[in-house]
OpenMM code with the backbone's topology and positions (N, CA, C; nanometers):
from openmm import Vec3, app, unit

residues = "MET SER ARG SER GLN TRP LYS GLY CYS PHE ILE SER ARG SER LEU LEU ASN GLU LYS LYS ILE LEU LYS LYS LYS GLU ILE ILE VAL ARG ASP ARG HIS SER SER ILE PRO LEU PHE LEU LEU GLY LYS TYR VAL SER ILE TYR THR GLY ARG VAL PHE ILE ARG ILE TYR ILE SER ARG GLU LYS ILE GLY PHE LYS PHE GLY ASP PHE VAL PHE THR ARG ARG HIS ASN LYS LYS VAL LYS LYS SER PRO LYS PRO LYS LYS LYS LYS".split()
positions = [
    Vec3(-3.2822, 0.2850, -3.4913),
    Vec3(-3.3723, 0.2122, -3.4368),
    Vec3(-3.3551, 0.2453, -3.3006),
    Vec3(-3.4689, 0.2718, -3.2187),
    Vec3(-3.4601, 0.3232, -3.0874),
    Vec3(-3.4883, 0.1783, -2.9908),
    Vec3(-3.4110, 0.1599, -2.8978),
    Vec3(-3.4859, 0.0835, -2.7531),
    Vec3(-3.6068, 0.0545, -2.7381),
    Vec3(-3.6806, -0.0737, -2.7359),
    Vec3(-3.8007, -0.0758, -2.7221),
    Vec3(-3.8589, -0.0456, -2.5572),
    Vec3(-3.9952, -0.0157, -2.5395),
    Vec3(-4.0143, 0.0095, -2.4690),
    Vec3(-3.9946, -0.0966, -2.3403),
    Vec3(-4.0536, -0.2222, -2.3538),
    Vec3(-4.0626, -0.2945, -2.2142),
    Vec3(-3.9207, -0.3588, -2.2310),
    Vec3(-3.8330, -0.3558, -2.2830),
    Vec3(-3.6816, -0.3254, -2.2083),
    Vec3(-3.6432, -0.2355, -2.1003),
    Vec3(-3.7234, -0.1282, -2.1017),
    Vec3(-3.6652, 0.0127, -2.0093),
    Vec3(-3.5393, 0.0411, -2.0732),
    Vec3(-3.4764, 0.1338, -2.0014),
    Vec3(-3.4017, 0.2211, -2.0356),
    Vec3(-3.2551, 0.1773, -2.0077),
    Vec3(-3.1492, 0.1507, -2.0578),
    Vec3(-2.9992, 0.1221, -2.0461),
    Vec3(-2.9212, 0.0899, -1.9683),
    Vec3(-2.9018, 0.0655, -1.8206),
    Vec3(-2.8033, 0.1271, -1.7442),
    Vec3(-2.6729, 0.0545, -1.7549),
    Vec3(-2.5872, 0.0654, -1.7336),
    Vec3(-2.4379, -0.0223, -1.7809),
    Vec3(-2.4157, -0.1178, -1.6024),
    Vec3(-2.3618, -0.2097, -1.5717),
    Vec3(-2.3375, -0.2731, -1.4761),
    Vec3(-2.2834, -0.2178, -1.3672),
    Vec3(-2.1635, -0.0834, -1.3917),
    Vec3(-2.0698, -0.0708, -1.3344),
    Vec3(-2.1742, 0.0918, -1.2314),
    Vec3(-2.3019, 0.0415, -1.2942),
    Vec3(-2.3656, 0.1982, -1.2193),
    Vec3(-2.5039, 0.1245, -1.1319),
    Vec3(-2.5345, -0.0347, -1.1471),
    Vec3(-2.6371, -0.0859, -1.1164),
    Vec3(-2.6180, -0.1088, -0.9582),
    Vec3(-2.5065, -0.0942, -0.8982),
    Vec3(-2.4961, -0.1700, -0.8037),
    Vec3(-2.5327, 0.0176, -0.6827),
    Vec3(-2.6372, 0.0220, -0.6278),
    Vec3(-2.6420, 0.2023, -0.6069),
    Vec3(-2.5926, 0.1996, -0.4620),
    Vec3(-2.6427, 0.0870, -0.3717),
    Vec3(-2.5444, 0.1554, -0.2596),
    Vec3(-2.3801, 0.1396, -0.2538),
    Vec3(-2.2967, 0.1178, -0.3688),
    Vec3(-2.1844, 0.1319, -0.3965),
    Vec3(-2.1314, 0.2535, -0.4150),
    Vec3(-2.2469, 0.3394, -0.5369),
    Vec3(-2.2211, 0.4341, -0.5731),
    Vec3(-2.2779, 0.5515, -0.4785),
    Vec3(-2.3204, 0.5708, -0.3578),
    Vec3(-2.4032, 0.6731, -0.3354),
    Vec3(-2.2804, 0.6563, -0.2236),
    Vec3(-2.2061, 0.5962, -0.1751),
    Vec3(-2.0829, 0.5690, -0.0512),
    Vec3(-1.9453, 0.6691, -0.1057),
    Vec3(-1.9975, 0.6823, -0.2988),
    Vec3(-1.8280, 0.7351, -0.3499),
    Vec3(-1.8569, 0.8767, -0.3565),
    Vec3(-1.7108, 0.9536, -0.3317),
    Vec3(-1.7487, 1.1193, -0.3147),
    Vec3(-1.7627, 1.1351, -0.4616),
    Vec3(-1.6681, 1.1030, -0.5726),
    Vec3(-1.6787, 1.1168, -0.6996),
    Vec3(-1.7064, 0.9765, -0.7741),
    Vec3(-1.8093, 0.9962, -0.8597),
    Vec3(-1.8864, 0.8968, -1.0181),
    Vec3(-1.8135, 0.8681, -1.0820),
    Vec3(-1.7365, 0.7785, -1.1800),
    Vec3(-1.6601, 0.7987, -1.2404),
    Vec3(-1.7161, 0.7333, -1.3829),
    Vec3(-1.7677, 0.7485, -1.4500),
    Vec3(-1.8580, 0.6753, -1.6036),
    Vec3(-1.7778, 0.6668, -1.7294),
    Vec3(-1.7595, 0.5729, -1.7542),
    Vec3(-1.6648, 0.6076, -1.9063),
    Vec3(-1.7278, 0.5264, -2.0604),
    Vec3(-1.8984, 0.5404, -2.0118),
    Vec3(-1.9941, 0.4125, -2.0712),
    Vec3(-2.0796, 0.5308, -2.1287),
    Vec3(-2.0970, 0.6473, -2.2326),
    Vec3(-2.1619, 0.7557, -2.2527),
    Vec3(-2.2996, 0.7189, -2.2884),
    Vec3(-2.3060, 0.5536, -2.3544),
    Vec3(-2.4264, 0.5287, -2.3877),
    Vec3(-2.5170, 0.4499, -2.2818),
    Vec3(-2.5240, 0.4618, -2.1517),
    Vec3(-2.6141, 0.4475, -2.0458),
    Vec3(-2.6826, 0.5245, -2.0173),
    Vec3(-2.8259, 0.5775, -1.9730),
    Vec3(-2.9019, 0.6323, -1.9053),
    Vec3(-2.8873, 0.6830, -1.8151),
    Vec3(-2.9120, 0.8001, -1.7767),
    Vec3(-2.8822, 0.8628, -1.6289),
    Vec3(-2.9907, 0.8567, -1.5126),
    Vec3(-2.9575, 0.6924, -1.4327),
    Vec3(-3.0683, 0.7059, -1.3552),
    Vec3(-3.0953, 0.8176, -1.2419),
    Vec3(-3.2270, 0.7691, -1.1814),
    Vec3(-3.2844, 0.8103, -1.0736),
    Vec3(-3.2001, 0.9048, -0.9750),
    Vec3(-3.1206, 0.7665, -0.8797),
    Vec3(-3.0670, 0.7698, -0.8036),
    Vec3(-2.8932, 0.9005, -0.7797),
    Vec3(-2.8849, 0.8851, -0.8788),
    Vec3(-2.7474, 0.9890, -0.9373),
    Vec3(-2.8233, 1.1631, -0.9318),
    Vec3(-2.9642, 1.1625, -0.8440),
    Vec3(-3.0213, 1.3064, -0.8601),
    Vec3(-2.9215, 1.3842, -0.7738),
    Vec3(-2.8686, 1.4977, -0.7518),
    Vec3(-2.7768, 1.5806, -0.6830),
    Vec3(-2.6330, 1.5426, -0.6513),
    Vec3(-2.5927, 1.4752, -0.7684),
    Vec3(-2.4374, 1.4429, -0.7564),
    Vec3(-2.3523, 1.4773, -0.8637),
    Vec3(-2.2663, 1.4877, -0.8572),
    Vec3(-2.1672, 1.5102, -0.9124),
    Vec3(-2.0896, 1.3846, -0.9916),
    Vec3(-2.1016, 1.3723, -1.1319),
    Vec3(-2.0532, 1.2915, -1.1835),
    Vec3(-1.9231, 1.2994, -1.3125),
    Vec3(-1.8547, 1.2314, -1.3430),
    Vec3(-1.6991, 1.2299, -1.4130),
    Vec3(-1.7555, 1.1918, -1.5142),
    Vec3(-1.7631, 1.1818, -1.6518),
    Vec3(-1.7754, 1.1549, -1.7610),
    Vec3(-1.6777, 1.1252, -1.8854),
    Vec3(-1.6185, 1.0084, -1.9030),
    Vec3(-1.4924, 1.0085, -1.9474),
    Vec3(-1.5017, 1.0773, -2.1164),
    Vec3(-1.4478, 1.1288, -2.1922),
    Vec3(-1.4860, 1.1610, -2.3317),
    Vec3(-1.3918, 1.0710, -2.4165),
    Vec3(-1.2922, 1.0336, -2.3888),
    Vec3(-1.2132, 0.9542, -2.4892),
    Vec3(-1.0864, 1.0238, -2.5071),
    Vec3(-1.0460, 1.1596, -2.4423),
    Vec3(-0.9233, 1.1666, -2.3338),
    Vec3(-0.9255, 1.2799, -2.2278),
    Vec3(-1.0247, 1.2879, -2.1682),
    Vec3(-1.0604, 1.3915, -2.0495),
    Vec3(-1.1758, 1.2957, -1.9580),
    Vec3(-1.1594, 1.3701, -1.8641),
    Vec3(-1.2854, 1.3305, -1.7802),
    Vec3(-1.3520, 1.4577, -1.7621),
    Vec3(-1.5031, 1.4945, -1.7786),
    Vec3(-1.5811, 1.6116, -1.7447),
    Vec3(-1.6394, 1.6016, -1.6363),
    Vec3(-1.6276, 1.6908, -1.5708),
    Vec3(-1.7357, 1.6704, -1.4155),
    Vec3(-1.8369, 1.7774, -1.4800),
    Vec3(-1.9763, 1.6955, -1.4906),
    Vec3(-2.1071, 1.7571, -1.4660),
    Vec3(-2.1890, 1.6699, -1.3032),
    Vec3(-2.2873, 1.7663, -1.3048),
    Vec3(-2.3797, 1.8121, -1.1817),
    Vec3(-2.5460, 1.7348, -1.2626),
    Vec3(-2.5430, 1.6481, -1.1842),
    Vec3(-2.6755, 1.5630, -1.2362),
    Vec3(-2.8105, 1.6240, -1.1975),
    Vec3(-2.8832, 1.7023, -1.2374),
    Vec3(-3.0398, 1.7496, -1.2331),
    Vec3(-3.1094, 1.7006, -1.2096),
    Vec3(-3.2357, 1.7302, -1.2216),
    Vec3(-3.3729, 1.6601, -1.2351),
    Vec3(-3.3949, 1.6384, -1.3772),
    Vec3(-3.3633, 1.8130, -1.4341),
    Vec3(-3.3787, 1.7825, -1.6348),
    Vec3(-3.2847, 1.7080, -1.6757),
    Vec3(-3.1694, 1.6488, -1.6346),
    Vec3(-3.1502, 1.5530, -1.7045),
    Vec3(-3.1830, 1.4134, -1.6765),
    Vec3(-3.2207, 1.3699, -1.6048),
    Vec3(-3.2747, 1.2217, -1.5513),
    Vec3(-3.3322, 1.1436, -1.6719),
    Vec3(-3.2990, 1.0238, -1.7370),
    Vec3(-3.3726, 0.9770, -1.7990),
    Vec3(-3.2648, 0.9993, -1.9709),
    Vec3(-3.1647, 1.1053, -1.9864),
    Vec3(-3.1389, 1.1008, -2.1178),
    Vec3(-2.9744, 0.9839, -2.0807),
    Vec3(-2.8962, 1.0358, -2.2014),
    Vec3(-2.7816, 0.9598, -2.2067),
    Vec3(-2.6732, 1.0534, -2.0993),
    Vec3(-2.5711, 0.9442, -2.0936),
    Vec3(-2.4529, 1.0589, -2.0459),
    Vec3(-2.3773, 1.1364, -2.1839),
    Vec3(-2.3365, 1.0616, -2.2917),
    Vec3(-2.3283, 1.1560, -2.3611),
    Vec3(-2.3765, 1.2817, -2.4401),
    Vec3(-2.4911, 1.3325, -2.3908),
    Vec3(-2.6303, 1.4036, -2.4294),
    Vec3(-2.5288, 1.5174, -2.4035),
    Vec3(-2.4497, 1.5304, -2.3003),
    Vec3(-2.4163, 1.6129, -2.2220),
    Vec3(-2.2732, 1.6505, -2.2371),
    Vec3(-2.1798, 1.5917, -2.2880),
    Vec3(-2.0081, 1.5569, -2.2560),
    Vec3(-1.9925, 1.5778, -2.4116),
    Vec3(-1.9051, 1.6505, -2.4901),
    Vec3(-1.8560, 1.7033, -2.6272),
    Vec3(-1.7301, 1.6135, -2.6274),
    Vec3(-1.7274, 1.5537, -2.7425),
    Vec3(-1.5820, 1.4733, -2.7651),
    Vec3(-1.4532, 1.5417, -2.8357),
    Vec3(-1.5519, 1.6737, -2.8848),
    Vec3(-1.4889, 1.7177, -3.0297),
    Vec3(-1.4300, 1.8483, -2.9760),
    Vec3(-1.3570, 1.8861, -3.0569),
    Vec3(-1.3866, 2.0424, -3.0032),
    Vec3(-1.3628, 2.0752, -3.1265),
    Vec3(-1.4055, 2.2526, -3.1304),
    Vec3(-1.4223, 2.3201, -3.2741),
    Vec3(-1.3659, 2.4488, -3.2380),
    Vec3(-1.2321, 2.4406, -3.3759),
    Vec3(-1.1129, 2.5362, -3.3223),
    Vec3(-1.1404, 2.6263, -3.4797),
    Vec3(-1.1639, 2.7827, -3.4411),
    Vec3(-1.2123, 2.8552, -3.5210),
    Vec3(-1.0590, 2.9005, -3.6012),
    Vec3(-1.1148, 2.9129, -3.7325),
    Vec3(-0.9831, 2.9741, -3.7978),
    Vec3(-0.9303, 3.1067, -3.8059),
    Vec3(-0.8581, 3.1426, -3.7071),
    Vec3(-0.8220, 3.3160, -3.6926),
    Vec3(-0.7039, 3.3455, -3.8262),
    Vec3(-0.7331, 3.4339, -3.8847),
    Vec3(-0.6875, 3.4984, -3.9984),
    Vec3(-0.5448, 3.5796, -3.9212),
    Vec3(-0.4766, 3.5732, -3.9938),
    Vec3(-0.3563, 3.6866, -3.9479),
    Vec3(-0.3516, 3.7465, -3.9944),
    Vec3(-0.3582, 3.8763, -3.9504),
    Vec3(-0.3298, 4.0124, -3.9948),
    Vec3(-0.2185, 4.0603, -4.1118),
    Vec3(-0.2676, 4.1367, -4.1351),
    Vec3(-0.0714, 4.1512, -4.2862),
    Vec3(0.0241, 4.1910, -4.1639),
    Vec3(0.1185, 4.1919, -4.1890),
    Vec3(0.2638, 4.2179, -4.1203),
    Vec3(0.2880, 4.3718, -4.1962),
    Vec3(0.3058, 4.4232, -4.1170),
    Vec3(0.3099, 4.6284, -4.1904),
    Vec3(0.4476, 4.6571, -4.2629),
    Vec3(0.4490, 4.6820, -4.3263),
    Vec3(0.5556, 4.6962, -4.4488),
    Vec3(0.7080, 4.7494, -4.3556),
    Vec3(0.7773, 4.7787, -4.3972),
    Vec3(0.9358, 4.8426, -4.3228),
    Vec3(0.9640, 4.9214, -4.4536),
    Vec3(0.9010, 5.0464, -4.4104),
    Vec3(1.0223, 5.1356, -4.4770),
    Vec3(1.1470, 5.1733, -4.4550),
    Vec3(1.1704, 5.1777, -4.5790),
    Vec3(1.4104, 5.1812, -4.6174),
    Vec3(1.4151, 5.3521, -4.5972),
] * unit.nanometer
topology = app.Topology()
chain = topology.addChain("A")
for resn in residues:
    res = topology.addResidue(resn, chain)
    for name in ("N", "CA", "C"):
        topology.addAtom(name, app.Element.getBySymbol(name[0]), res)
């Protein structure tokens, strides 16, 4: 179920103080469910995946989306078939 329009988009409390955030060199975001606000345009943001921080650049196209849309939490590991070892000659 989506959020109702009269409430507006959700932005966490840690991002609401614009003046403090704009002075910081690097902005750290731990909650991936909040929307990307307009005042972060042109900034680098480090988003926590649960294990590491991933640094992304906020462009105009990303505003309004969630932080979690651009950071993946799971890794996809390919299964690599091992080549058979050559038989030794006696």
